[in-house]
C-alpha positions as CSV (number, residue, x, y, z in Angstrom):
1,M,11.9,62.5,24.9
2,K,13.6,65.7,23.6
3,N,13.8,67.0,27.2
4,L,15.3,63.6,28.3
5,Y,18.2,64.0,25.9
6,L,18.7,67.7,26.7
7,A,18.8,66.8,30.5
8,L,21.3,64.0,29.6
9,L,23.3,66.3,27.5
10,F,23.5,68.9,30.4
11,A,24.6,66.2,33.0
12,V,27.6,65.1,30.7
13,V,28.7,68.5,29.9
14,A,28.4,69.5,33.7
15,V,30.2,66.1,34.5
16,N,32.9,66.8,32.0
17,S,33.3,70.4,33.2
18,A,33.6,69.4,36.6
19,C,36.4,66.7,36.0
20,S,38.4,69.2,33.6
21,Q,38.7,71.4,36.6
22,K,39.6,68.7,39.0
23,N,42.3,67.5,36.5
24,I,43.8,71.1,36.6
25,I,43.8,71.4,40.4
26,D,45.7,68.0,40.5
27,E,48.2,69.3,38.4
28,I,49.0,72.3,40.5
29,P,52.6,71.9,41.9
30,N,52.9,72.1,45.7
31,E,55.4,75.2,45.1
32,V,52.6,77.0,43.1
33,D,50.0,76.3,45.6
34,S,52.2,77.2,48.5
35,T,53.2,80.6,47.0
36,F,49.7,81.4,46.1
37,K,48.3,80.5,49.7
38,S,51.0,82.6,51.3
39,M,50.4,85.7,49.0
40,F,46.7,85.5,48.9
41,P,45.5,83.9,52.4
42,D,42.1,85.7,51.8
43,A,41.3,84.5,48.3
44,S,38.1,82.8,47.5
45,K,36.3,81.5,44.3
46,I,39.7,80.2,43.2
47,K,40.0,78.7,39.6
48,W,43.2,77.7,38.1
49,E,44.2,77.5,34.6
50,M,47.2,76.7,32.8
51,E,48.5,79.5,30.5
52,N,50.9,77.4,28.9
53,S,53.3,74.5,30.0
54,K,55.3,76.6,32.3
55,E,52.9,79.0,33.8
56,F,49.7,78.6,35.9
57,E,47.2,81.0,36.5
58,A,44.8,81.4,39.6
59,E,41.4,83.4,39.2
60,F,40.0,84.5,42.7
61,S,38.2,87.2,44.5
62,I,39.4,89.0,47.6
63,K,36.5,90.9,49.3
64,G,34.4,90.8,46.2
65,V,37.4,92.2,43.9
66,K,38.4,89.9,41.1
67,Q,41.9,89.0,40.7
68,S,44.4,86.8,39.0
69,A,47.8,85.7,39.7
70,N,50.5,83.8,37.6
71,F,53.2,81.6,38.8
72,N,55.8,79.5,37.1
73,N,56.0,75.9,37.6
74,D,58.6,76.4,40.4
75,G,56.0,78.7,42.3
76,V,57.7,82.0,41.4
77,W,55.2,84.8,41.2
78,L,55.0,86.4,37.8
79,E,52.2,88.7,38.0
80,T,49.1,90.0,39.5
81,E,46.1,91.6,38.0
82,I,43.2,93.4,40.0
83,E,40.3,94.3,37.9
84,I,39.2,97.7,38.4
85,S,36.4,100.1,36.6
86,A,37.4,102.7,34.1
87,G,36.3,105.4,36.5
88,E,39.2,104.1,38.8
89,L,41.9,104.8,36.3
90,P,44.1,107.8,37.2
91,K,43.1,110.8,35.5
92,S,46.4,111.1,33.7
93,I,45.7,107.9,32.0
94,I,42.1,109.0,31.2
95,A,43.7,112.2,29.5
96,N,46.0,110.4,27.5
97,L,43.5,108.0,26.4
98,D,41.1,110.8,25.4
99,K,44.0,112.4,23.5
100,D,45.7,109.5,21.9
101,F,42.7,106.9,21.5
102,K,39.7,109.3,21.4
103,D,37.5,107.0,19.2
104,Y,38.2,103.8,21.3
105,K,36.1,102.4,24.0
106,I,37.5,100.9,27.3
107,E,36.4,97.3,27.4
108,E,38.6,96.5,30.6
109,A,40.8,97.8,32.9
110,N,43.1,96.4,35.5
111,K,45.9,97.4,37.9
112,I,48.9,95.2,37.5
113,S,52.2,94.3,39.0
114,N,54.6,91.8,37.5
115,L,58.4,91.5,37.3
116,E,58.6,94.2,34.5
117,Y,56.0,96.7,35.8
118,V,55.0,97.9,39.4
119,D,51.7,99.3,40.1
120,C,50.9,99.9,36.4
121,F,47.5,99.8,34.4
122,E,46.5,97.7,31.7
123,V,43.5,98.9,29.6
124,E,42.0,97.0,26.8
125,I,40.4,99.4,24.4
126,E,38.1,98.7,21.3
127,K,37.3,100.5,18.1
128,D,35.3,98.9,15.5
129,E,36.8,95.4,15.1
130,L,40.1,96.3,16.5
131,T,41.1,95.5,20.0
132,I,44.4,97.0,21.4
133,E,46.0,96.6,24.9
134,V,47.8,99.4,26.6
135,I,50.0,99.6,29.5
136,F,50.5,103.0,31.4
137,S,52.6,103.9,34.3
138,S,50.8,105.1,37.4
139,N,51.6,108.7,36.3
140,G,50.0,108.2,33.0
141,E,52.9,107.4,30.6
142,L,52.1,105.0,27.9
143,I,54.6,101.9,28.2
144,T,53.3,99.5,25.6
145,K,50.7,99.2,23.0
146,Q,49.7,96.0,21.4
147,T,47.0,94.8,19.1
148,L,45.1,92.0,20.3
149,E,42.3,91.1,17.7
150,V,41.3,92.3,14.5
151,Q,38.0,90.7,13.9
152,D,36.7,89.8,10.3
C-alpha cells in the first residue's frame, strides 16, 4: 500500500511539473521566441523561466555547452551566459582571484555578454558560508563584486 501511495505521489508531482513548464512556454511572447530562435538557431534542451514580470530566461545547450539568455517582454536581448570550467578562465583572472580571494573556492564560472559588459567573466566564489559573485573584464580587471549569500 505504501508503494501505491509513493507511486501516486510521484505521478502527481510529475504531472504538476510538466504542467508548470507548459504554462511558462505558453506565456513566452512571440517577440521573445522569435529573437531567441534567430540568435540561437542550434539551441537544444530549451527550458524557459520568468526572471521577473519583465524578463524571460532561456536555459539551453549548444553542442553540449550549457548557456542561458535573457530577454525583456519586447524580445530585446539582455544577456547571454556561457558556462565554462574554472580552467577556461583567462590567466589574468586566475591571478587576481589568487591574489585578492586566495581562500575562496571557485563554484561556478561563466563567460557573459550583456548590455553593460561585452565578453566578460562572471565567477561565483565561496569561503565558509559566504558566496560572492565577481565580474572581470577579459584582461582580468575586477569590474564588480557582490555578496550573494551568507548562510546561517
